[in-house]
C-alpha positions as CSV (number, residue, x, y, z in Angstrom):
1,M,78.0,-20.5,67.5
2,Q,80.0,-17.3,66.7
3,F,82.2,-15.2,68.9
4,I,82.0,-11.5,67.7
5,D,83.0,-8.0,68.6
6,L,79.8,-5.9,69.0
7,T,81.5,-2.7,70.1
8,D,80.1,-0.8,67.0
9,N,76.5,-2.0,67.8
10,P,76.3,-2.0,71.6
11,T,72.5,-1.8,71.7
12,L,72.3,-5.4,70.5
13,F,74.1,-6.5,73.7
14,F,72.3,-4.0,76.0
15,D,69.0,-5.5,74.8
16,I,69.7,-8.9,76.5
17,L,70.7,-7.3,79.9
18,T,68.3,-7.1,82.8
19,S,67.0,-3.5,83.3
20,D,69.2,-2.8,86.3
21,W,72.4,-3.9,84.4
22,R,71.3,-2.0,81.3
23,N,70.7,1.1,83.4
24,G,74.2,0.7,84.9
25,I,75.9,1.0,81.5
26,E,73.8,2.3,78.7
27,P,73.4,5.9,79.9
28,F,77.2,6.2,80.2
29,W,78.2,4.3,77.1
30,K,79.2,7.3,75.0
31,E,81.8,8.1,77.6
32,Y,83.3,4.6,77.4
33,A,82.7,3.5,73.8
34,T,86.1,4.4,72.5
35,T,88.0,2.7,75.4
36,S,85.9,-0.5,75.7
37,T,85.1,-3.6,73.7
38,I,82.0,-5.7,73.8
39,Y,82.4,-9.4,73.0
40,C,79.4,-11.7,72.5
41,L,78.4,-15.2,71.6
42,V,75.8,-15.4,68.9
43,E,73.7,-18.4,67.9
44,N,71.1,-18.4,65.2
45,K,71.5,-14.6,64.9
46,Q,70.6,-14.2,68.6
47,I,73.0,-12.8,71.2
48,I,73.1,-15.3,74.0
49,A,76.0,-14.0,76.1
50,G,78.3,-11.1,76.3
51,A,80.7,-9.0,78.3
52,I,82.5,-5.7,78.2
53,L,86.2,-5.1,78.5
54,F,87.1,-1.7,79.9
55,S,90.5,0.0,79.8
56,T,89.3,3.0,81.9
57,V,87.5,3.2,85.2
58,S,83.9,2.2,84.4
59,P,80.7,3.5,86.0
60,D,80.2,0.5,88.2
61,T,83.6,0.9,89.8
62,K,83.4,4.6,90.7
63,G,82.9,3.7,94.3
64,Y,86.5,2.4,94.4
65,H,88.0,4.5,91.6
66,K,91.6,4.4,93.0
67,I,91.6,0.7,93.3
68,A,90.2,0.3,89.8
69,Q,92.8,2.6,88.4
70,H,95.5,0.7,90.2
71,W,94.6,-2.5,88.3
72,L,94.3,-0.6,85.0
73,D,97.7,1.0,85.6
74,K,99.1,-2.5,85.9
75,D,97.8,-3.3,82.4
76,Y,94.8,-5.3,83.5
77,L,91.6,-4.9,81.5
78,Y,88.4,-4.8,83.5
79,L,86.0,-7.6,82.5
80,A,82.5,-6.5,83.4
81,F,78.8,-6.9,82.6
82,V,79.4,-10.7,82.0
83,F,75.9,-11.8,81.1
84,V,74.2,-14.9,79.7
85,A,70.6,-14.7,78.4
86,E,68.3,-16.0,81.1
87,N,66.9,-18.8,78.9
88,R,70.4,-20.0,78.1
89,R,71.9,-20.3,81.6
90,S,73.5,-23.5,83.0
91,E,74.8,-24.4,79.5
92,G,78.4,-23.4,80.0
93,L,78.1,-20.2,77.9
94,G,79.6,-17.9,80.5
95,S,82.7,-20.2,80.7
96,L,82.8,-20.4,76.9
97,L,82.6,-16.6,76.5
98,I,85.4,-15.9,79.0
99,T,87.5,-18.6,77.4
100,K,87.0,-17.1,74.0
101,I,88.0,-13.6,75.3
102,K,91.1,-15.0,76.8
103,E,92.0,-16.9,73.6
104,K,91.4,-13.6,71.6
105,L,93.8,-11.8,73.9
106,P,96.2,-14.5,75.1
107,I,98.8,-12.3,76.8
108,Q,96.3,-9.9,78.4
109,K,95.7,-9.7,82.1
110,F,92.2,-9.2,83.4
111,W,90.5,-8.2,86.6
112,L,86.8,-8.3,87.6
113,A,84.6,-7.7,90.6
114,I,81.9,-9.9,92.1
115,E,79.1,-9.1,94.5
116,D,77.9,-12.6,94.6
117,H,80.7,-14.4,96.4
118,G,79.2,-17.7,95.4
119,L,80.7,-17.0,91.9
120,L,84.2,-17.4,93.2
121,N,84.5,-21.1,92.3
122,F,83.2,-20.4,88.8
123,Y,85.8,-17.8,88.2
124,N,88.6,-19.8,89.9
125,L,87.9,-22.6,87.3
126,L,88.6,-19.9,84.6
127,G,91.9,-18.9,86.1
128,F,90.9,-16.0,88.2
129,Q,92.2,-15.7,91.8
130,F,91.0,-13.6,94.7
131,A,93.0,-10.4,95.0
132,Q,91.2,-8.1,97.5
133,K,87.9,-6.9,99.0
134,V,86.5,-3.5,98.2
135,Q,83.5,-1.6,99.4
136,N,81.2,-0.2,96.7
137,E,78.6,1.9,98.4
138,D,76.9,-0.6,100.7
139,V,78.1,-3.8,98.9
140,E,81.3,-5.7,99.5
141,E,82.8,-6.8,96.2
142,W,85.7,-9.1,95.7
143,I,88.3,-8.3,93.1
144,L,89.6,-11.3,91.1
145,V,92.5,-11.3,88.7
146,S,93.7,-13.5,85.9
147,E,97.2,-13.3,84.5
């Protein structure tokens, strides 16, 4: 299995996303391409997991722009669009992906937001801690941070 930077070929990552996730990033990608990085896990030439690191306020955080900017101003990168191919879930690939990202950037701080509060334990095991609640349109999201 390889851990690769796919920033220069984002469509390969977008192709594994569900349509709602893809529609949440692909139309805006040109605006973010120069300030973001896409990392993926590849096996047998297939992308099986990926995530995007943003250094600017991303389209999915516009509902709480000031809070997102606060974390970015504190030198945290926003870890978003963490996705594992549906046929490869429950294999530990999400954990592996985040671990590889943290190994690649060992002194970097990260923040992320979750809508599914059931994911808190998953992210806690990866070193993320609850920081605050935010309202994004009609959804309460939790911001988690990792230092």
